[in-house]
C-alpha positions as CSV (number, residue, x, y, z in Angstrom):
1,M,-124.9,-44.9,-28.9
2,K,-126.2,-47.3,-31.6
3,I,-126.6,-50.1,-29.0
4,L,-128.6,-47.8,-26.7
5,Q,-130.9,-46.7,-29.6
6,A,-131.4,-50.3,-30.7
7,A,-132.3,-51.3,-27.2
8,Q,-134.9,-48.5,-26.9
9,D,-136.4,-49.4,-30.3
10,H,-137.0,-53.0,-29.3
11,G,-138.5,-52.1,-25.9
12,A,-135.6,-53.6,-24.0
13,P,-134.6,-52.0,-20.7
14,V,-131.8,-49.5,-20.9
15,V,-128.8,-50.5,-18.7
16,I,-126.0,-48.1,-17.7
17,A,-122.8,-49.6,-16.3
18,D,-121.5,-48.2,-13.0
19,S,-117.8,-48.9,-13.4
20,L,-116.9,-47.8,-9.9
21,R,-118.9,-50.5,-8.2
22,G,-118.9,-53.2,-10.9
23,R,-122.7,-53.3,-11.2
24,T,-125.3,-52.1,-13.6
25,L,-128.2,-49.8,-12.8
26,G,-131.3,-49.4,-14.8
27,L,-132.2,-45.9,-16.1
28,E,-134.7,-45.5,-13.4
29,G,-132.1,-46.4,-10.8
30,M,-129.7,-43.8,-12.1
31,L,-132.4,-41.1,-12.1
32,M,-133.4,-42.1,-8.6
33,K,-129.8,-42.1,-7.3
34,H,-129.1,-38.6,-8.7
35,G,-132.6,-37.3,-8.0
36,L,-132.3,-38.1,-4.3
37,A,-128.9,-36.2,-4.2
38,F,-130.6,-33.2,-5.9
39,I,-133.4,-33.2,-3.4
40,V,-131.0,-33.3,-0.5
41,L,-128.9,-30.5,-2.0
42,A,-131.9,-28.3,-2.7
43,T,-133.2,-28.8,0.9
44,V,-129.8,-27.9,2.4
45,M,-129.6,-24.7,0.2
46,V,-133.1,-23.6,1.0
47,S,-132.7,-24.1,4.8
48,T,-129.3,-22.4,4.8
49,S,-130.6,-19.3,3.0
50,A,-133.7,-19.2,5.3
51,I,-131.5,-19.2,8.4
52,A,-129.1,-16.6,6.9
53,C,-131.8,-14.2,5.8
54,S,-133.9,-14.4,9.0
55,K,-134.0,-11.4,11.3
56,H,-132.3,-12.0,14.6
57,E,-133.7,-10.4,17.7
58,H,-130.9,-10.9,20.2
59,S,-132.6,-9.2,23.0
60,G,-136.0,-8.1,23.9
61,D,-134.8,-4.5,23.9
62,K,-136.9,-2.5,21.5
63,R,-135.1,0.9,21.9
64,T,-135.3,3.4,19.1
65,E,-133.3,6.4,18.1
66,A,-135.7,8.6,20.0
67,S,-134.8,6.9,23.3
68,L,-131.0,7.7,22.9
69,P,-129.5,10.3,25.2
70,P,-128.9,13.8,23.9
71,V,-125.6,14.3,22.0
72,N,-123.3,16.4,24.2
73,D,-119.8,16.3,25.6
74,K,-120.8,14.2,28.7
75,N,-122.7,11.5,26.7
76,C,-120.2,11.4,23.9
77,Q,-117.4,10.0,26.2
78,T,-116.3,6.5,25.1
79,S,-117.4,5.0,28.5
80,E,-120.9,6.3,28.0
81,I,-121.2,5.2,24.4
82,K,-120.2,1.6,25.3
83,K,-123.3,1.5,27.6
84,I,-125.7,1.9,24.8
85,E,-127.3,-1.4,23.6
86,P,-128.0,-2.8,20.9
87,L,-125.0,-2.3,18.7
88,K,-126.9,-0.8,15.9
89,L,-128.1,2.1,18.1
90,R,-124.6,2.5,19.6
91,Q,-123.1,2.9,16.2
92,K,-125.7,5.5,15.2
93,F,-125.2,7.5,18.4
94,A,-121.4,7.4,18.0
95,D,-121.7,8.7,14.4
96,K,-123.8,11.6,15.7
97,C,-121.2,12.3,18.4
98,F,-118.3,12.4,16.0
99,T,-120.2,14.6,13.4
100,R,-121.8,17.0,15.8
101,G,-119.3,19.9,15.3
102,T,-119.5,22.5,12.6
103,Y,-117.2,22.8,9.7
104,V,-115.1,26.0,9.6
105,H,-113.3,26.9,6.4
106,G,-109.6,27.7,6.8
107,P,-107.8,30.5,5.1
108,V,-107.5,30.2,1.3
109,K,-104.1,28.7,0.3
110,S,-102.3,29.5,-2.8
111,W,-100.2,26.7,-4.1
112,K,-98.4,28.6,-6.9
113,A,-94.7,28.9,-6.6
114,G,-93.3,32.1,-5.3
115,E,-96.5,33.3,-3.5
């Protein structure tokens, strides 16, 4: 550390040894070497997140929930549900089919022993 400080005080160029390749790089060379790697890494990260977050329109089908068939016994068959595209609307329609019934309370049970 003292040698590095003394070199900076006298205006001499700071040299950092690169022991893996047996050569020395100036401070600017080290910054440039690692700066370029940082720029490449940042570019890859930004492009990856942009691709992952973009909305995908797989087909030109702009169907909405209003265009779905009515929920009834005929349309709630598995073969009819499979015909609905896109997948998001198919899932919403299937949810409506499976939750279309009414809930009926059963008789009250007593879980006490002896009753």
